[in-house]
MDTraj code that builds the backbone (N, CA, C; nanometers):
import mdtraj as md
import numpy as np

residues = "MET PRO LEU PRO HIS SER THR LYS ALA PRO ASN GLU HIS LEU ILE PHE VAL LYS ASN VAL PRO GLY TYR LEU ALA THR ASP GLU ILE ARG ASN LEU PHE ALA LYS TYR ASN PRO ALA SER ILE LYS ASN VAL TYR PRO ASN SER ASP VAL THR THR VAL VAL ILE GLY PHE ARG THR LYS ASP GLU ALA ALA ARG ALA".split()
xyz = np.array([
    [0.0161, -0.2107, 1.2471],
    [0.0701, -0.0576, 1.2516],
    [0.2010, -0.1073, 1.0582],
    [0.1597, -0.0299, 1.0082],
    [0.2960, -0.0571, 0.9059],
    [0.3733, -0.0615, 0.9371],
    [0.4898, -0.1230, 0.8233],
    [0.6319, -0.1314, 0.8850],
    [0.6780, -0.0139, 0.7965],
    [0.8320, 0.0087, 0.8534],
    [0.9130, 0.1154, 0.7572],
    [0.9552, 0.0591, 0.6354],
    [0.9005, 0.1939, 0.5631],
    [0.8978, 0.1432, 0.4007],
    [1.0311, 0.0528, 0.3376],
    [1.1441, 0.0468, 0.3505],
    [1.2825, -0.0214, 0.3317],
    [1.2764, -0.1458, 0.4048],
    [1.1446, -0.1836, 0.5191],
    [1.1189, -0.3195, 0.5210],
    [0.9839, -0.4181, 0.4487],
    [1.0617, -0.5125, 0.4079],
    [0.9543, -0.6180, 0.3552],
    [0.9259, -0.7535, 0.4852],
    [0.7979, -0.7491, 0.4958],
    [0.7929, -0.8472, 0.5570],
    [0.7705, -1.0459, 0.4689],
    [0.8099, -1.1487, 0.5253],
    [0.8423, -1.2109, 0.4621],
    [0.7229, -1.3214, 0.4051],
    [0.6897, -1.3362, 0.2945],
    [0.5575, -1.3773, 0.2429],
    [0.4965, -1.2907, 0.2807],
    [0.5127, -1.1355, 0.1907],
    [0.4084, -1.0617, 0.1661],
    [0.3318, -1.0529, 0.1065],
    [0.2008, -1.0442, 0.0742],
    [0.1004, -1.0149, -0.0073],
    [0.0352, -0.9183, -0.0671],
    [0.0682, -0.9072, -0.1607],
    [0.0816, -0.7303, -0.2120],
    [-0.0491, -0.7304, -0.3166],
    [-0.0998, -0.6040, -0.3464],
    [-0.2038, -0.5507, -0.3771],
    [-0.0956, -0.4210, -0.4543],
    [-0.1778, -0.3875, -0.6084],
    [-0.1072, -0.2850, -0.6900],
    [-0.2065, -0.2291, -0.7010],
    [-0.2256, -0.0995, -0.6655],
    [-0.3406, 0.0196, -0.7202],
    [-0.2986, 0.0994, -0.8157],
    [-0.3478, 0.0887, -0.9472],
    [-0.2385, 0.1475, -1.0725],
    [-0.3400, 0.2961, -1.0762],
    [-0.2311, 0.4036, -1.1254],
    [-0.3327, 0.5398, -1.1785],
    [-0.3952, 0.6243, -1.1088],
    [-0.2778, 0.6281, -0.9701],
    [-0.3574, 0.6855, -0.8525],
    [-0.3115, 0.7805, -0.8460],
    [-0.3617, 0.9414, -0.8269],
    [-0.3569, 1.0448, -0.8967],
    [-0.2578, 1.1031, -0.7845],
    [-0.1195, 1.1899, -0.7957],
    [-0.0173, 1.1909, -0.7050],
    [-0.1220, 1.2636, -0.5838],
    [-0.1739, 1.3371, -0.5686],
    [-0.2434, 1.4116, -0.4482],
    [-0.3071, 1.2949, -0.3532],
    [-0.3621, 1.1423, -0.3743],
    [-0.4315, 1.0642, -0.3320],
    [-0.3355, 0.9713, -0.2822],
    [-0.1890, 0.9805, -0.2986],
    [-0.1235, 0.8747, -0.3134],
    [-0.1014, 0.8691, -0.1663],
    [-0.0656, 0.9080, -0.0671],
    [-0.0290, 0.9210, 0.0520],
    [-0.1340, 0.9074, 0.2242],
    [-0.1709, 1.0385, 0.2197],
    [-0.3433, 0.9861, 0.3003],
    [-0.3959, 0.9333, 0.2805],
    [-0.4471, 0.9398, 0.1755],
    [-0.5706, 0.9455, 0.1385],
    [-0.6228, 0.7513, 0.1179],
    [-0.4990, 0.6727, 0.0448],
    [-0.4952, 0.5501, 0.0303],
    [-0.4606, 0.5285, 0.1717],
    [-0.3896, 0.5455, 0.2197],
    [-0.3363, 0.5135, 0.3832],
    [-0.5274, 0.4938, 0.4698],
    [-0.5623, 0.6066, 0.4401],
    [-0.6973, 0.6067, 0.5158],
    [-0.7815, 0.4933, 0.4751],
    [-0.7815, 0.4999, 0.3264],
    [-0.8639, 0.3647, 0.2463],
    [-0.8499, 0.2537, 0.3019],
    [-0.7565, 0.1760, 0.2880],
    [-0.6972, 0.0768, 0.3368],
    [-0.6449, 0.0372, 0.5029],
    [-0.6138, 0.1448, 0.6001],
    [-0.6135, 0.1747, 0.7500],
    [-0.7077, 0.0106, 0.8110],
    [-0.8313, 0.0030, 0.7742],
    [-0.9321, -0.0903, 0.8700],
    [-0.8895, -0.2287, 0.7834],
    [-0.8119, -0.2351, 0.7365],
    [-0.7658, -0.4026, 0.6883],
    [-0.5944, -0.4057, 0.7666],
    [-0.5259, -0.3490, 0.7963],
    [-0.3638, -0.3049, 0.8927],
    [-0.3121, -0.3601, 0.7981],
    [-0.2480, -0.2968, 0.6594],
    [-0.1706, -0.3131, 0.6020],
    [-0.0242, -0.3480, 0.6755],
    [0.0590, -0.3904, 0.5985],
    [0.1868, -0.4585, 0.6573],
    [0.2771, -0.3370, 0.5870],
    [0.2810, -0.2379, 0.4722],
    [0.2950, -0.1617, 0.4366],
    [0.2651, -0.1159, 0.3532],
    [0.2588, 0.0259, 0.2833],
    [0.1988, 0.0738, 0.2217],
    [0.3172, 0.1531, 0.1405],
    [0.3714, 0.1487, -0.0178],
    [0.4474, 0.2112, -0.0641],
    [0.4242, 0.2723, -0.2187],
    [0.4577, 0.4180, -0.2162],
    [0.4602, 0.4958, -0.3454],
    [0.5230, 0.4859, -0.4268],
    [0.5066, 0.3969, -0.5459],
    [0.6477, 0.3734, -0.6357],
    [0.7045, 0.4967, -0.7186],
    [0.5846, 0.5757, -0.7548],
    [0.6704, 0.6781, -0.8260],
    [0.6224, 0.8378, -0.7291],
    [0.7047, 0.8858, -0.6499],
    [0.6433, 0.9594, -0.5057],
    [0.6343, 1.1136, -0.5926],
    [0.7566, 1.1410, -0.7126],
    [0.7151, 1.2645, -0.7538],
    [0.6250, 1.2803, -0.9017],
    [0.5029, 1.2145, -0.9554],
    [0.4704, 1.2033, -1.0406],
    [0.3599, 1.2299, -0.9986],
    [0.2664, 1.2610, -1.1399],
    [0.1734, 1.3408, -1.0989],
    [0.0293, 1.2505, -1.0932],
    [0.0449, 1.0626, -1.1410],
    [0.0093, 0.9818, -1.1630],
    [0.0618, 0.8910, -1.1702],
    [0.0477, 0.7632, -1.0161],
    [0.1464, 0.7210, -0.9897],
    [0.0928, 0.5441, -0.9259],
    [0.1610, 0.4331, -0.8487],
    [0.1290, 0.3329, -0.8641],
    [0.1559, 0.3098, -0.6609],
    [0.0595, 0.2747, -0.6377],
    [0.0901, 0.2707, -0.5041],
    [0.0394, 0.0768, -0.4488],
    [0.1731, 0.0065, -0.3768],
    [0.1603, -0.0936, -0.3396],
    [0.1700, -0.1442, -0.2010],
    [0.0288, -0.1863, -0.1509],
    [0.0403, -0.2318, -0.0392],
    [0.0534, -0.3455, 0.0142],
    [0.0994, -0.3988, 0.1253],
    [0.1939, -0.5201, 0.1548],
    [0.0611, -0.5386, 0.3110],
    [0.0008, -0.6977, 0.2943],
    [-0.0184, -0.7727, 0.3864],
    [0.0211, -0.8731, 0.4454],
    [0.0108, -0.9460, 0.5495],
    [0.1074, -1.0548, 0.6189],
    [0.0373, -1.1632, 0.5978],
    [-0.0934, -1.1803, 0.5317],
    [-0.1469, -1.3077, 0.4768],
    [-0.2467, -1.2749, 0.3870],
    [-0.2572, -1.3888, 0.2989],
    [-0.3455, -1.4075, 0.1649],
    [-0.4846, -1.3621, 0.1942],
    [-0.5187, -1.3738, 0.3090],
    [-0.7198, -1.3998, 0.3122],
    [-0.7114, -1.2254, 0.3856],
    [-0.5986, -1.1556, 0.4256],
    [-0.5758, -1.0058, 0.4660],
    [-0.6262, -0.9398, 0.3217],
    [-0.5316, -0.9877, 0.2297],
    [-0.4955, -0.9005, 0.1067],
    [-0.6168, -0.9349, -0.0029],
    [-0.6622, -1.0474, 0.0324],
    [-0.8405, -1.1217, -0.0583],
    [-0.9063, -0.9615, 0.0235],
    [-0.9229, -1.0164, 0.1362],
    [-1.0609, -0.8965, 0.2640],
    [-1.0647, -0.7770, 0.1680],
    [-0.9050, -0.6850, 0.1988],
    [-0.8977, -0.5563, 0.1247],
    [-0.9345, -0.5347, -0.0030],
])
top = md.Topology()
chain = top.add_chain()
for i, resn in enumerate(residues, 1):
    res = top.add_residue(resn, chain, resSeq=i)
    for name in ("N", "CA", "C"):
        top.add_atom(name, md.element.get_by_symbol(name[0]), res)
traj = md.Trajectory(xyz[None], top)
C-alpha cells in the first residue's frame, strides 16, 4: 500500500520516469507499477502537460524488479 505523498520511507529507492504526458501521470502510472507494490508515487509537476513521476520502493531489489 503506497504511503501518503508527504511521507518518505527511510532508505527509499527511487525510480524517475521522465517526460510523462500529464494525463497519464496519475492513474495510468499507478496501474503500471501496482504489481510491484510501490511505497510512494509522486508527480513532480502536477500542473504541467509533460511531467516527471517519482516512484519509491522499500528495497533495492523491488526497484530493480520494477
